[in-house]
FIZA-560812 format. One record per residue: residue number from 1; x, y, z of N, C-alpha, C in turn. Coordinates in steps of 0.1 Angstrom, whole numbers, plus 5000, padded with zeros to 4 digits. Example, Ala and Ser with C-alpha at 12.3 -4.5 7.8 and 13.67 -1.06 7.14 Angstrom:
2
+-------+-------+--------+------+--------+---------+------+-------+--------+------+
| vexvo | neast | nnorth |  nup | caeast | canorth | caup | ceast | cnorth |  cup |
+-------+-------+--------+------+--------+---------+------+-------+--------+------+
|     1 |  5132 |   4943 | 5078 |   5123 |    4955 | 5078 |  5132 |   4967 | 5078 |
|     2 |  5128 |   4978 | 5071 |   5137 |    4989 | 5071 |  5129 |   5000 | 5079 |
+-------+-------+--------+------+--------+---------+------+-------+--------+------+
END
This chain:
217
+-------+-------+--------+------+--------+---------+------+-------+--------+------+
| vexvo | neast | nnorth |  nup | caeast | canorth | caup | ceast | cnorth |  cup |
+-------+-------+--------+------+--------+---------+------+-------+--------+------+
|     1 |  2934 |   7827 | 1036 |   2947 |    7821 | 1041 |  2944 |   7811 | 1053 |
|     2 |  2931 |   7809 | 1056 |   2928 |    7800 | 1067 |  2933 |   7786 | 1065 |
|     3 |  2932 |   7782 | 1052 |   2937 |    7768 | 1049 |  2952 |   7767 | 1051 |
|     4 |  2959 |   7778 | 1047 |   2974 |    7778 | 1049 |  2978 |   7777 | 1063 |
|     5 |  2971 |   7783 | 1072 |   2975 |    7783 | 1086 |  2974 |   7769 | 1092 |
|     6 |  2966 |   7760 | 1085 |   2966 |    7746 | 1090 |  2979 |   7738 | 1086 |
|     7 |  2987 |   7744 | 1077 |   2999 |    7737 | 1074 |  3011 |   7746 | 1075 |
|     8 |  3010 |   7757 | 1083 |   3021 |    7766 | 1084 |  3033 |   7759 | 1091 |
|     9 |  3030 |   7750 | 1100 |   3041 |    7743 | 1107 |  3049 |   7735 | 1097 |
|    10 |  3042 |   7729 | 1087 |   3049 |    7721 | 1076 |  3057 |   7731 | 1068 |
|    11 |  3052 |   7743 | 1064 |   3059 |    7753 | 1057 |  3071 |   7757 | 1064 |
|    12 |  3070 |   7759 | 1077 |   3081 |    7764 | 1086 |  3093 |   7753 | 1085 |
|    13 |  3089 |   7741 | 1084 |   3100 |    7730 | 1083 |  3107 |   7731 | 1070 |
|    14 |  3099 |   7731 | 1059 |   3105 |    7730 | 1046 |  3112 |   7743 | 1042 |
|    15 |  3108 |   7754 | 1047 |   3114 |    7766 | 1043 |  3129 |   7767 | 1048 |
|    16 |  3132 |   7759 | 1057 |   3146 |    7758 | 1062 |  3155 |   7750 | 1053 |
|    17 |  3150 |   7742 | 1044 |   3158 |    7734 | 1035 |  3165 |   7743 | 1024 |
|    18 |  3177 |   7738 | 1021 |   3184 |    7745 | 1010 |  3176 |   7743 | 0997 |
|    19 |  3169 |   7732 | 0995 |   3161 |    7729 | 0984 |  3148 |   7723 | 0988 |
|    20 |  3137 |   7732 | 0990 |   3125 |    7727 | 0995 |  3115 |   7722 | 0984 |
|    21 |  3120 |   7720 | 0972 |   3111 |    7717 | 0961 |  3108 |   7702 | 0960 |
|    22 |  3096 |   7698 | 0957 |   3092 |    7685 | 0954 |  3089 |   7683 | 0939 |
|    23 |  3094 |   7673 | 0933 |   3093 |    7670 | 0919 |  3086 |   7657 | 0917 |
|    24 |  3074 |   7657 | 0910 |   3067 |    7644 | 0908 |  3063 |   7643 | 0893 |
|    25 |  3066 |   7632 | 0888 |   3063 |    7629 | 0874 |  3053 |   7617 | 0874 |
|    26 |  3043 |   7618 | 0865 |   3032 |    7608 | 0865 |  3027 |   7607 | 0851 |
|    27 |  3019 |   7596 | 0849 |   3011 |    7595 | 0837 |  2997 |   7600 | 0839 |
|    28 |  2994 |   7611 | 0833 |   2981 |    7617 | 0835 |  2971 |   7612 | 0825 |
|    29 |  2960 |   7607 | 0830 |   2949 |    7602 | 0821 |  2937 |   7612 | 0821 |
|    30 |  2933 |   7616 | 0809 |   2922 |    7626 | 0808 |  2913 |   7621 | 0796 |
|    31 |  2901 |   7626 | 0796 |   2893 |    7623 | 0784 |  2900 |   7628 | 0771 |
|    32 |  2899 |   7620 | 0761 |   2906 |    7623 | 0748 |  2898 |   7635 | 0742 |
|    33 |  2905 |   7647 | 0743 |   2898 |    7659 | 0738 |  2902 |   7662 | 0723 |
|    34 |  2910 |   7654 | 0717 |   2915 |    7656 | 0703 |  2903 |   7656 | 0693 |
|    35 |  2894 |   7646 | 0694 |   2883 |    7647 | 0684 |  2874 |   7659 | 0686 |
|    36 |  2872 |   7663 | 0699 |   2864 |    7675 | 0702 |  2871 |   7687 | 0696 |
|    37 |  2884 |   7688 | 0698 |   2891 |    7700 | 0692 |  2891 |   7700 | 0677 |
|    38 |  2892 |   7688 | 0671 |   2892 |    7687 | 0656 |  2879 |   7691 | 0651 |
|    39 |  2868 |   7687 | 0657 |   2854 |    7691 | 0652 |  2852 |   7706 | 0653 |
|    40 |  2858 |   7713 | 0663 |   2856 |    7727 | 0665 |  2868 |   7735 | 0660 |
|    41 |  2878 |   7729 | 0654 |   2890 |    7735 | 0648 |  2897 |   7743 | 0659 |
|    42 |  2899 |   7737 | 0671 |   2906 |    7743 | 0682 |  2920 |   7736 | 0683 |
|    43 |  2930 |   7743 | 0686 |   2943 |    7737 | 0687 |  2944 |   7730 | 0701 |
|    44 |  2947 |   7717 | 0700 |   2947 |    7709 | 0713 |  2955 |   7714 | 0724 |
|    45 |  2968 |   7719 | 0721 |   2976 |    7724 | 0731 |  2969 |   7735 | 0739 |
|    46 |  2964 |   7745 | 0732 |   2958 |    7756 | 0739 |  2945 |   7753 | 0746 |
|    47 |  2938 |   7743 | 0741 |   2926 |    7738 | 0748 |  2931 |   7732 | 0761 |
|    48 |  2941 |   7723 | 0761 |   2946 |    7717 | 0773 |  2952 |   7727 | 0783 |
|    49 |  2959 |   7737 | 0778 |   2964 |    7747 | 0786 |  2953 |   7754 | 0794 |
|    50 |  2942 |   7757 | 0787 |   2930 |    7763 | 0793 |  2926 |   7755 | 0805 |
|    51 |  2925 |   7742 | 0803 |   2919 |    7733 | 0813 |  2929 |   7731 | 0825 |
|    52 |  2942 |   7731 | 0822 |   2952 |    7730 | 0832 |  2952 |   7742 | 0841 |
|    53 |  2952 |   7754 | 0835 |   2953 |    7766 | 0843 |  2940 |   7768 | 0851 |
|    54 |  2929 |   7765 | 0845 |   2917 |    7767 | 0853 |  2915 |   7756 | 0864 |
|    55 |  2922 |   7745 | 0862 |   2921 |    7735 | 0873 |  2930 |   7739 | 0884 |
|    56 |  2942 |   7745 | 0881 |   2951 |    7749 | 0892 |  2945 |   7758 | 0902 |
|    57 |  2937 |   7768 | 0897 |   2932 |    7778 | 0906 |  2921 |   7772 | 0916 |
|    58 |  2917 |   7760 | 0914 |   2907 |    7754 | 0923 |  2914 |   7747 | 0935 |
|    59 |  2927 |   7747 | 0935 |   2935 |    7740 | 0946 |  2943 |   7751 | 0953 |
|    60 |  2940 |   7755 | 0965 |   2947 |    7765 | 0972 |  2962 |   7763 | 0972 |
|    61 |  2966 |   7751 | 0974 |   2981 |    7749 | 0976 |  2989 |   7754 | 0965 |
|    62 |  2984 |   7754 | 0953 |   2991 |    7759 | 0941 |  2990 |   7774 | 0939 |
|    63 |  2983 |   7780 | 0948 |   2981 |    7795 | 0947 |  2989 |   7803 | 0958 |
|    64 |  2996 |   7795 | 0966 |   3004 |    7802 | 0976 |  3018 |   7806 | 0971 |
|    65 |  3022 |   7818 | 0975 |   3035 |    7823 | 0971 |  3042 |   7830 | 0983 |
|    66 |  3055 |   7833 | 0981 |   3062 |    7840 | 0991 |  3066 |   7854 | 0986 |
|    67 |  3062 |   7864 | 0993 |   3065 |    7878 | 0989 |  3069 |   7885 | 1002 |
|    68 |  3081 |   7891 | 1001 |   3087 |    7899 | 1012 |  3087 |   7890 | 1025 |
|    69 |  3091 |   7878 | 1023 |   3092 |    7868 | 1034 |  3079 |   7864 | 1041 |
|    70 |  3068 |   7868 | 1034 |   3055 |    7864 | 1040 |  3048 |   7855 | 1029 |
|    71 |  3040 |   7846 | 1034 |   3032 |    7838 | 1025 |  3019 |   7845 | 1021 |
|    72 |  3017 |   7846 | 1008 |   3004 |    7852 | 1003 |  2997 |   7842 | 0994 |
|    73 |  2984 |   7845 | 0992 |   2977 |    7837 | 0982 |  2973 |   7846 | 0971 |
|    74 |  2977 |   7842 | 0959 |   2974 |    7850 | 0947 |  2960 |   7848 | 0943 |
|    75 |  2954 |   7857 | 0936 |   2940 |    7856 | 0932 |  2939 |   7852 | 0917 |
|    76 |  2949 |   7854 | 0910 |   2949 |    7851 | 0895 |  2963 |   7849 | 0891 |
|    77 |  2965 |   7844 | 0879 |   2979 |    7843 | 0874 |  2980 |   7845 | 0859 |
|    78 |  2992 |   7848 | 0855 |   2994 |    7851 | 0841 |  2994 |   7839 | 0833 |
|    79 |  2989 |   7840 | 0821 |   2990 |    7829 | 0811 |  3003 |   7829 | 0805 |
|    80 |  3011 |   7818 | 0805 |   3024 |    7818 | 0799 |  3028 |   7804 | 0796 |
|    81 |  3037 |   7802 | 0786 |   3043 |    7789 | 0783 |  3055 |   7791 | 0774 |
|    82 |  3063 |   7781 | 0772 |   3075 |    7782 | 0764 |  3071 |   7778 | 0750 |
|    83 |  3079 |   7783 | 0740 |   3078 |    7780 | 0726 |  3092 |   7778 | 0721 |
|    84 |  3094 |   7773 | 0709 |   3106 |    7773 | 0701 |  3105 |   7783 | 0690 |
|    85 |  3114 |   7792 | 0689 |   3113 |    7802 | 0678 |  3120 |   7797 | 0665 |
|    86 |  3120 |   7806 | 0655 |   3125 |    7802 | 0642 |  3140 |   7798 | 0642 |
|    87 |  3147 |   7802 | 0652 |   3161 |    7798 | 0653 |  3163 |   7786 | 0661 |
|    88 |  3152 |   7779 | 0665 |   3152 |    7767 | 0673 |  3157 |   7770 | 0687 |
|    89 |  3154 |   7782 | 0692 |   3158 |    7786 | 0706 |  3145 |   7788 | 0714 |
|    90 |  3147 |   7786 | 0727 |   3136 |    7789 | 0736 |  3131 |   7803 | 0736 |
|    91 |  3118 |   7805 | 0738 |   3112 |    7818 | 0740 |  3100 |   7817 | 0749 |
|    92 |  3095 |   7828 | 0754 |   3084 |    7828 | 0764 |  3072 |   7835 | 0758 |
|    93 |  3060 |   7828 | 0758 |   3048 |    7835 | 0755 |  3041 |   7839 | 0768 |
|    94 |  3034 |   7851 | 0767 |   3027 |    7856 | 0779 |  3015 |   7863 | 0774 |
|    95 |  3004 |   7861 | 0782 |   2991 |    7867 | 0778 |  2982 |   7868 | 0791 |
|    96 |  2972 |   7877 | 0790 |   2962 |    7878 | 0800 |  2951 |   7867 | 0798 |
|    97 |  2949 |   7859 | 0808 |   2939 |    7848 | 0806 |  2925 |   7854 | 0805 |
|    98 |  2916 |   7846 | 0800 |   2902 |    7849 | 0799 |  2894 |   7836 | 0804 |
|    99 |  2883 |   7838 | 0811 |   2876 |    7826 | 0815 |  2868 |   7820 | 0804 |
|   100 |  2867 |   7827 | 0793 |   2860 |    7822 | 0781 |  2870 |   7814 | 0773 |
|   101 |  2866 |   7802 | 0770 |   2875 |    7793 | 0763 |  2880 |   7798 | 0749 |
|   102 |  2871 |   7803 | 0741 |   2875 |    7808 | 0728 |  2884 |   7820 | 0729 |
|   103 |  2881 |   7829 | 0738 |   2889 |    7841 | 0739 |  2903 |   7837 | 0745 |
|   104 |  2903 |   7828 | 0755 |   2916 |    7823 | 0760 |  2924 |   7818 | 0749 |
|   105 |  2919 |   7809 | 0741 |   2927 |    7803 | 0730 |  2932 |   7813 | 0720 |
|   106 |  2923 |   7823 | 0717 |   2927 |    7834 | 0708 |  2939 |   7841 | 0713 |
|   107 |  2939 |   7845 | 0726 |   2950 |    7852 | 0732 |  2962 |   7844 | 0733 |
|   108 |  2960 |   7831 | 0737 |   2972 |    7822 | 0738 |  2979 |   7820 | 0725 |
|   109 |  2971 |   7818 | 0714 |   2977 |    7816 | 0701 |  2984 |   7828 | 0696 |
|   110 |  2979 |   7840 | 0699 |   2986 |    7853 | 0695 |  2999 |   7854 | 0702 |
|   111 |  2999 |   7851 | 0715 |   3011 |    7852 | 0723 |  3021 |   7842 | 0718 |
|   112 |  3017 |   7830 | 0715 |   3026 |    7820 | 0710 |  3033 |   7824 | 0697 |
|   113 |  3025 |   7830 | 0688 |   3030 |    7835 | 0675 |  3040 |   7846 | 0677 |
|   114 |  3037 |   7855 | 0686 |   3046 |    7866 | 0689 |  3060 |   7861 | 0694 |
|   115 |  3059 |   7851 | 0703 |   3071 |    7846 | 0709 |  3079 |   7838 | 0699 |
|   116 |  3072 |   7830 | 0690 |   3079 |    7822 | 0680 |  3086 |   7831 | 0670 |
|   117 |  3080 |   7842 | 0667 |   3085 |    7851 | 0657 |  3097 |   7860 | 0662 |
|   118 |  3099 |   7860 | 0675 |   3109 |    7869 | 0680 |  3123 |   7862 | 0682 |
|   119 |  3133 |   7868 | 0676 |   3147 |    7862 | 0677 |  3152 |   7865 | 0691 |
|   120 |  3148 |   7877 | 0697 |   3152 |    7881 | 0710 |  3144 |   7874 | 0721 |
|   121 |  3150 |   7871 | 0732 |   3143 |    7865 | 0743 |  3133 |   7876 | 0749 |
|   122 |  3120 |   7872 | 0750 |   3110 |    7882 | 0754 |  3102 |   7876 | 0766 |
|   123 |  3095 |   7884 | 0773 |   3086 |    7880 | 0784 |  3093 |   7872 | 0795 |
|   124 |  3105 |   7878 | 0798 |   3113 |    7872 | 0809 |  3109 |   7876 | 0823 |
|   125 |  3099 |   7884 | 0824 |   3094 |    7890 | 0837 |  3103 |   7901 | 0842 |
|   126 |  3113 |   7906 | 0834 |   3121 |    7917 | 0838 |  3113 |   7930 | 0839 |
|   127 |  3101 |   7930 | 0832 |   3093 |    7942 | 0832 |  3082 |   7942 | 0844 |
|   128 |  3083 |   7931 | 0852 |   3073 |    7930 | 0863 |  3079 |   7933 | 0876 |
|   129 |  3071 |   7938 | 0885 |   3076 |    7940 | 0899 |  3077 |   7926 | 0906 |
|   130 |  3085 |   7926 | 0917 |   3086 |    7913 | 0924 |  3072 |   7907 | 0928 |
|   131 |  3063 |   7916 | 0931 |   3049 |    7911 | 0935 |  3042 |   7905 | 0922 |
|   132 |  3043 |   7912 | 0911 |   3037 |    7907 | 0899 |  3043 |   7894 | 0894 |
|   133 |  3056 |   7892 | 0896 |   3062 |    7879 | 0892 |  3056 |   7868 | 0899 |
|   134 |  3051 |   7870 | 0912 |   3045 |    7859 | 0919 |  3032 |   7854 | 0912 |
|   135 |  3026 |   7862 | 0904 |   3014 |    7858 | 0896 |  3017 |   7850 | 0884 |
|   136 |  3025 |   7839 | 0886 |   3029 |    7830 | 0876 |  3027 |   7816 | 0879 |
|   137 |  3025 |   7808 | 0868 |   3027 |    7794 | 0869 |  3035 |   7790 | 0856 |
|   138 |  3046 |   7784 | 0858 |   3055 |    7781 | 0847 |  3051 |   7769 | 0839 |
|   139 |  3049 |   7770 | 0826 |   3044 |    7759 | 0818 |  3054 |   7756 | 0807 |
|   140 |  3057 |   7743 | 0806 |   3065 |    7738 | 0795 |  3059 |   7726 | 0788 |
|   141 |  3059 |   7725 | 0775 |   3054 |    7714 | 0768 |  3065 |   7709 | 0758 |
|   142 |  3067 |   7696 | 0759 |   3077 |    7689 | 0750 |  3070 |   7678 | 0743 |
|   143 |  3064 |   7681 | 0732 |   3055 |    7671 | 0725 |  3063 |   7661 | 0717 |
|   144 |  3076 |   7662 | 0717 |   3084 |    7653 | 0708 |  3087 |   7640 | 0713 |
|   145 |  3085 |   7638 | 0727 |   3089 |    7625 | 0733 |  3081 |   7622 | 0745 |
|   146 |  3082 |   7610 | 0749 |   3075 |    7605 | 0761 |  3083 |   7608 | 0773 |
|   147 |  3082 |   7620 | 0778 |   3090 |    7626 | 0789 |  3089 |   7617 | 0802 |
|   148 |  3100 |   7613 | 0808 |   3099 |    7605 | 0820 |  3101 |   7613 | 0833 |
|   149 |  3108 |   7624 | 0832 |   3110 |    7633 | 0844 |  3117 |   7646 | 0839 |
|   150 |  3116 |   7656 | 0847 |   3123 |    7669 | 0844 |  3126 |   7676 | 0857 |
|   151 |  3137 |   7683 | 0857 |   3141 |    7692 | 0868 |  3143 |   7705 | 0862 |
|   152 |  3135 |   7715 | 0866 |   3136 |    7728 | 0860 |  3148 |   7736 | 0866 |
|   153 |  3154 |   7745 | 0858 |   3164 |    7754 | 0864 |  3158 |   7763 | 0874 |
|   154 |  3165 |   7765 | 0885 |   3161 |    7774 | 0896 |  3172 |   7783 | 0900 |
|   155 |  3169 |   7796 | 0900 |   3179 |    7806 | 0904 |  3184 |   7804 | 0918 |
|   156 |  3174 |   7802 | 0927 |   3177 |    7800 | 0941 |  3166 |   7791 | 0947 |
|   157 |  3170 |   7778 | 0950 |   3160 |    7768 | 0954 |  3152 |   7773 | 0966 |
|   158 |  3159 |   7779 | 0975 |   3152 |    7783 | 0988 |  3141 |   7793 | 0985 |
|   159 |  3142 |   7801 | 0975 |   3132 |    7811 | 0972 |  3122 |   7807 | 0961 |
|   160 |  3123 |   7795 | 0957 |   3115 |    7791 | 0945 |  3101 |   7787 | 0950 |
|   161 |  3091 |   7796 | 0947 |   3078 |    7794 | 0952 |  3067 |   7792 | 0941 |
|   162 |  3072 |   7794 | 0928 |   3062 |    7793 | 0917 |  3062 |   7779 | 0911 |
|   163 |  3050 |   7773 | 0911 |   3049 |    7759 | 0905 |  3054 |   7759 | 0890 |
|   164 |  3060 |   7748 | 0887 |   3064 |    7746 | 0873 |  3058 |   7733 | 0868 |
|   165 |  3050 |   7733 | 0857 |   3044 |    7722 | 0852 |  3049 |   7719 | 0838 |
|   166 |  3050 |   7706 | 0835 |   3055 |    7702 | 0821 |  3048 |   7690 | 0817 |
|   167 |  3046 |   7688 | 0804 |   3040 |    7676 | 0798 |  3047 |   7673 | 0785 |
|   168 |  3046 |   7660 | 0781 |   3052 |    7655 | 0769 |  3042 |   7651 | 0759 |
|   169 |  3046 |   7640 | 0752 |   3039 |    7636 | 0740 |  3025 |   7629 | 0744 |
|   170 |  3015 |   7633 | 0737 |   3002 |    7626 | 0739 |  3002 |   7612 | 0734 |
|   171 |  2995 |   7603 | 0740 |   2994 |    7589 | 0736 |  2986 |   7588 | 0723 |
|   172 |  2988 |   7577 | 0716 |   2981 |    7574 | 0704 |  2966 |   7573 | 0707 |
|   173 |  2957 |   7576 | 0698 |   2943 |    7574 | 0700 |  2940 |   7560 | 0704 |
|   174 |  2932 |   7558 | 0714 |   2929 |    7545 | 0719 |  2915 |   7544 | 0726 |
|   175 |  2906 |   7551 | 0721 |   2893 |    7551 | 0728 |  2889 |   7565 | 0734 |
|   176 |  2882 |   7564 | 0745 |   2877 |    7576 | 0752 |  2887 |   7583 | 0760 |
|   177 |  2898 |   7577 | 0764 |   2908 |    7582 | 0773 |  2921 |   7584 | 0765 |
|   178 |  2929 |   7594 | 0770 |   2943 |    7595 | 0764 |  2952 |   7597 | 0776 |
|   179 |  2965 |   7595 | 0774 |   2974 |    7597 | 0785 |  2986 |   7606 | 0780 |
|   180 |  2992 |   7612 | 0789 |   3004 |    7620 | 0786 |  3013 |   7621 | 0798 |
|   181 |  3026 |   7621 | 0796 |   3036 |    7623 | 0808 |  3034 |   7637 | 0813 |
|   182 |  3033 |   7638 | 0826 |   3030 |    7651 | 0832 |  3039 |   7652 | 0845 |
|   183 |  3044 |   7664 | 0847 |   3054 |    7667 | 0858 |  3050 |   7679 | 0865 |
|   184 |  3051 |   7679 | 0878 |   3048 |    7690 | 0887 |  3060 |   7693 | 0896 |
|   185 |  3065 |   7705 | 0896 |   3075 |    7709 | 0906 |  3070 |   7721 | 0914 |
|   186 |  3070 |   7719 | 0927 |   3064 |    7730 | 0936 |  3071 |   7730 | 0949 |
|   187 |  3069 |   7740 | 0957 |   3075 |    7742 | 0970 |  3068 |   7732 | 0980 |
|   188 |  3076 |   7724 | 0986 |   3070 |    7713 | 0995 |  3063 |   7719 | 1007 |
|   189 |  3066 |   7732 | 1011 |   3059 |    7738 | 1021 |  3045 |   7741 | 1018 |
|   190 |  3042 |   7741 | 1005 |   3028 |    7743 | 1001 |  3021 |   7730 | 0995 |
|   191 |  3029 |   7723 | 0988 |   3024 |    7712 | 0980 |  3030 |   7698 | 0984 |
|   192 |  3021 |   7689 | 0987 |   3025 |    7675 | 0989 |  3021 |   7666 | 0977 |
|   193 |  3025 |   7654 | 0977 |   3021 |    7645 | 0966 |  3006 |   7644 | 0965 |
|   194 |  2999 |   7644 | 0976 |   2984 |    7643 | 0976 |  2978 |   7655 | 0968 |
|   195 |  2984 |   7667 | 0969 |   2979 |    7678 | 0961 |  2982 |   7677 | 0946 |
|   196 |  2993 |   7670 | 0943 |   2995 |    7667 | 0929 |  2984 |   7657 | 0924 |
|   197 |  2981 |   7648 | 0932 |   2970 |    7638 | 0929 |  2957 |   7646 | 0927 |
|   198 |  2954 |   7656 | 0936 |   2942 |    7664 | 0934 |  2942 |   7672 | 0921 |
|   199 |  2954 |   7677 | 0918 |   2955 |    7685 | 0905 |  2952 |   7676 | 0893 |
|   200 |  2958 |   7664 | 0893 |   2956 |    7655 | 0882 |  2941 |   7652 | 0881 |
|   201 |  2934 |   7650 | 0892 |   2919 |    7647 | 0891 |  2912 |   7660 | 0886 |
|   202 |  2916 |   7672 | 0891 |   2910 |    7684 | 0887 |  2911 |   7687 | 0872 |
|   203 |  2923 |   7684 | 0866 |   2926 |    7686 | 0852 |  2916 |   7677 | 0844 |
|   204 |  2916 |   7664 | 0848 |   2907 |    7654 | 0840 |  2893 |   7659 | 0841 |
|   205 |  2889 |   7663 | 0853 |   2875 |    7668 | 0855 |  2872 |   7680 | 0847 |
|   206 |  2882 |   7689 | 0846 |   2880 |    7702 | 0839 |  2878 |   7699 | 0824 |
|   207 |  2887 |   7690 | 0819 |   2886 |    7686 | 0804 |  2872 |   7681 | 0801 |
|   208 |  2867 |   7672 | 0810 |   2854 |    7666 | 0807 |  2843 |   7677 | 0808 |
|   209 |  2844 |   7686 | 0818 |   2834 |    7696 | 0820 |  2834 |   7706 | 0809 |
|   210 |  2845 |   7710 | 0804 |   2846 |    7720 | 0793 |  2840 |   7714 | 0780 |
|   211 |  2843 |   7701 | 0777 |   2838 |    7694 | 0765 |  2823 |   7693 | 0766 |
|   212 |  2818 |   7689 | 0778 |   2804 |    7688 | 0780 |  2796 |   7701 | 0778 |
|   213 |  2802 |   7711 | 0784 |   2796 |    7725 | 0783 |  2795 |   7729 | 0769 |
|   214 |  2805 |   7727 | 0761 |   2805 |    7732 | 0747 |  2798 |   7722 | 0737 |
|   215 |  2796 |   7710 | 0742 |   2788 |    7701 | 0733 |  2774 |   7705 | 0733 |
|   216 |  2769 |   7713 | 0743 |   2755 |    7718 | 0743 |  2754 |   7731 | 0735 |
|   217 |  2765 |   7737 | 0730 |   2764 |    7749 | 0723 |  2765 |   7747 | 0708 |
+-------+-------+--------+------+--------+---------+------+-------+--------+------+
END
């Protein structure tokens, strides 16, 4: 928490706001991982989810939460994302992450299938304690369109401390790089625009790192 103490005065300012959230939408550029995934028969969404979540945990600012009116730093977080079920309604997938790429993808795929198959709304965090709920990063993917911006529903803005990430349609293949619309919503007491920039860099670096590591296997 030493890093947080260096910005506690900023947090103290923003926590007084009725809405302390910052929303930033950008065009994210990453190495084109689709050929890599195709050669290895890996689902691109789940590969990218692995890279995004493992990048987040390298930046302290995205790991801070508020619990019982105190700032804490979480050590790990739940794997989760939204799906559309057979009735064309929203549902939530949830799983325990793994540092191993293939195991992560297997768990993520299973969780997605379970959520897609369920007519009832599941994994709403109703079964978690208030402290366990803090171990979340909210993920939404909307692959149907070139998303320009998004504002996530928030029960109480003042208490909203869990980052929400969203992305849209991948660009058409055009060489070694690909782009996608990407959005970050986070508590401004923890996260500035600079930290969103760091996250974008970390995601691109993680994609390249994972592809390079598995190219040798």
